[in-house]
C-alpha positions, 0 to 999 in steps of 0.5 A, a space after each residue: 500500500 502506498 502512503 497516499 492510499 493509507 492517507 486516503 483510507 484514514 478518516 482524520 475525524 476518527 480521532 477523539 475530540 479531546 487532547 491528553 491534557 483535557 483527559 487528564 483534567 477529568 481524572 484529577 482531584 479538584 485542587 490539582 485540576 485548579 493548580 494545573 489550570 493555573 500553571 497553564 495560564 502562567 505559561 500562556 501569559 509569560 511565554 514571551 518574556 525573557 528568562 521565563 521559567 514557566 514552560 510546558 516542560 516545567 508542567 510536564 516535569 511536575 506531572 511526571 513527578 506525580 505519575 502522569 506521563 504527558 509529553 511536552 508536545 501535548 502540553 504545548 499544543 494545549 497551552 497554545 490552544 492548538 489541540 482538539 479540546 475546548 479547554 
């Protein structure tokens, strides 16, 4: 099968209409969900500032330390509102 045939066969709308961060929010305790939401806003509002230490990597590292394995790219897409969810 060629790449073109594979791409034609796949339906891009079959993917879930959510992102990994959105799914994680549904599993967190309210206090942790609020902290994550605040962290995401900190990254959004400070990302263009020189020397900024609030990054998607910062969030990913904190989540990993709590046993949540989300990739930096997934978090970055969510922060930039480039994911498929409405958060």
